[in-house]
Each structure stands twice: as structure tokens, then as C-alpha cells.
C-alpha positions as CSV (number, residue, x, y, z in Angstrom):
1,X,-25.6,-54.5,55.3
2,X,-23.3,-52.7,52.9
3,X,-21.2,-54.7,50.4
4,X,-17.6,-54.4,49.3
5,X,-16.4,-56.2,46.2
6,X,-12.8,-57.3,45.8
7,X,-11.6,-58.0,42.3
8,X,-8.5,-59.7,41.0
9,X,-7.7,-61.6,37.8
10,X,-8.8,-65.1,38.7
11,X,-10.6,-64.8,42.1
12,X,-8.3,-67.4,43.5
13,X,-5.6,-65.7,45.5
14,X,-5.6,-61.9,46.2
15,X,-9.3,-61.2,46.1
16,X,-10.2,-64.3,48.0
17,X,-7.7,-63.5,50.8
18,X,-9.1,-60.0,50.8
19,X,-12.7,-61.2,51.1
20,X,-12.0,-63.5,54.1
21,X,-9.6,-61.1,55.9
22,X,-12.0,-58.1,55.5
23,X,-14.9,-60.1,56.8
24,X,-12.9,-61.2,59.7
25,X,-11.9,-57.7,60.7
26,X,-15.4,-56.3,59.9
27,X,-16.9,-58.8,62.4
28,X,-14.3,-57.9,65.0
29,X,-15.1,-54.2,64.6
30,X,-18.8,-54.7,64.3
31,X,-18.9,-53.0,60.9
32,X,-22.1,-53.1,58.8
33,X,-20.1,-54.3,55.8
34,X,-19.6,-57.7,54.2
35,X,-17.1,-58.5,51.5
36,X,-17.4,-60.7,48.4
37,X,-14.9,-61.2,45.6
38,X,-14.9,-62.0,41.9
39,X,-12.6,-62.5,38.9
40,X,-12.0,-60.0,36.1
41,X,-10.6,-62.8,33.8
42,X,-11.6,-66.1,35.2
43,X,-10.4,-67.9,32.1
44,X,-6.8,-66.9,33.0
45,X,-6.9,-69.1,36.0
46,X,-6.8,-72.4,34.1
47,X,-3.8,-73.7,36.2
48,X,-5.5,-72.9,39.6
49,X,-6.0,-76.0,41.7
50,X,-8.9,-76.1,44.1
51,X,-11.2,-73.4,45.4
52,X,-8.6,-71.0,46.8
53,X,-4.9,-70.5,46.6
54,X,-2.6,-72.4,49.0
55,X,-0.9,-69.0,49.7
56,X,-4.1,-67.4,50.8
57,X,-5.1,-70.4,52.9
58,X,-1.8,-70.5,54.7
59,X,-1.8,-66.7,55.4
60,X,-5.4,-66.9,56.6
61,X,-4.6,-69.8,58.9
62,X,-1.6,-67.9,60.3
63,X,-4.0,-65.2,61.2
64,X,-6.4,-67.6,62.9
65,X,-9.0,-67.5,60.1
66,X,-10.2,-70.9,58.9
67,X,-11.9,-71.7,55.7
68,X,-14.7,-74.3,55.5
69,X,-14.3,-77.4,53.3
70,X,-17.3,-76.2,51.3
71,X,-15.4,-73.1,50.1
72,X,-16.8,-71.9,46.8
73,X,-14.8,-71.9,43.6
74,X,-13.7,-68.7,41.8
75,X,-16.5,-66.8,40.1
76,X,-16.4,-64.3,37.2
77,X,-17.6,-60.8,37.9
78,X,-20.9,-59.8,36.3
79,X,-22.5,-56.4,35.8
80,X,-24.9,-57.1,38.7
81,X,-21.9,-57.4,41.1
82,X,-20.9,-53.8,40.4
83,X,-24.5,-52.6,40.7
84,X,-25.0,-54.2,44.1
85,X,-21.6,-53.2,45.6
86,X,-21.3,-50.1,47.7
87,X,-17.5,-50.2,47.1
88,X,-15.4,-52.1,44.7
89,X,-11.6,-52.5,44.8
90,X,-9.4,-54.0,42.1
91,X,-6.2,-55.3,43.8
92,X,-3.6,-54.3,41.1
93,X,-4.2,-51.2,39.1
94,X,-1.5,-52.0,36.5
95,X,-3.1,-55.4,35.8
96,X,-6.8,-54.7,36.4
97,X,-7.5,-51.2,35.0
98,X,-6.9,-52.6,31.4
99,X,-9.2,-55.5,32.1
100,X,-11.8,-53.0,33.4
101,X,-11.5,-50.8,30.3
102,X,-11.8,-53.9,28.1
103,X,-14.7,-55.6,29.8
104,X,-16.5,-53.0,32.0
105,X,-15.6,-49.6,30.7
106,X,-18.6,-47.9,32.3
107,X,-17.3,-48.9,35.8
108,X,-13.6,-48.3,35.2
109,X,-13.5,-45.0,37.1
110,X,-16.1,-46.0,39.7
111,X,-13.9,-48.4,41.6
112,X,-10.8,-48.0,43.7
113,X,-7.5,-49.5,42.7
114,X,-4.7,-50.8,45.0
115,X,-1.3,-51.8,43.8
116,X,-0.7,-55.4,44.9
117,X,1.0,-57.5,42.3
118,X,0.3,-61.2,41.6
119,X,2.6,-64.0,42.9
120,X,4.8,-64.1,39.8
121,X,5.9,-60.5,40.6
122,X,5.7,-60.2,44.4
123,X,6.2,-63.0,46.8
124,X,2.9,-64.0,48.3
125,X,3.8,-63.3,52.0
126,X,4.7,-59.7,51.0
127,X,1.7,-59.2,48.8
128,X,-0.7,-60.5,51.4
129,X,0.9,-58.4,54.1
130,X,0.3,-55.4,51.9
131,X,-3.3,-56.4,51.4
132,X,-3.7,-56.7,55.1
133,X,-2.3,-53.2,55.6
134,X,-4.7,-51.8,53.0
135,X,-7.6,-53.6,54.6
136,X,-6.8,-52.4,58.1
137,X,-6.7,-48.8,56.7
138,X,-10.0,-49.4,54.9
139,X,-11.6,-50.8,58.2
140,X,-10.4,-47.6,60.0
141,X,-11.9,-45.4,57.3
142,X,-15.2,-47.3,57.4
143,X,-15.3,-47.1,61.2
144,X,-14.7,-43.3,61.0
145,X,-17.5,-42.8,58.5
146,X,-20.0,-45.1,60.3
147,X,-23.0,-43.4,61.8
148,X,-22.9,-43.2,65.6
């Protein structure tokens, strides 16, 4: 099983939505991939309530994806997470590249960057729709590169 790592600032909203949505599509398409997610700056999520953003929960539910009551709380990325991931994606290059340079400079150019802004810049339904579009393109790419 190959591993994809989604990164955002607090591992509460964008990366968690990405993790669950990717795993849903990967199972549907029988991909040999599994997603996980982490925070680049967990300390910035001090106002987050609960394990996962209500925006992410709502949009996942609208897509028929349910989250268990035992959902884990956000986690800070560690060096080992990069080492064990086959692919890592930071969800907002403008926000996350500086954090990568500051905290994990040796990995800054080894991950992919998308451009999906946080809720204070882009309304959550629009941001999560963009993430879904990016994930569907990623799933297609991974399917095309899968051994037959």
C-alpha cells in the first residue's frame, strides 16, 4: 500500500477533508493508495473545536462519507511522516511553502503544492469543491500510472 500525505496548517479542515475524500475515491477505484494528513503548524489551530472542522464534516456528509465518532484529533507532521509518504501534498502553496522552508527545509521541494486557501480567504464550499476537483485529477493520474 502506497501512502499519500496531505498537509495544511492545523490538520483540521482542508487536509482532513482531503484525507477522507481521497480514501473514499481510492477505495472506489481500487487504488493501492491510502491517505493520511498532518498539520504544519498545529499550534495555530488553538480555536479549533473538536476533531475535524464542521465544514469538512458537512461536505463529506453531502458526498455520502461518514466519519466515526472516534475520529482522531489533529496531529503535527514529523520528519518520519515525510520519510514514509510516497507522495506529499501541501494544500496552499502561498501559506504552506513558507512553513515548509522554516520547519522542514530539506523537504520543501520534494512535495507537491496546490492552491486552496483557508476559510478566511475562500468560502469553505468553494475551497472544498476545488480540493475535490484536484483529488479526482490525482486519482485519474494514479490510475493511469498503476501497473496493469
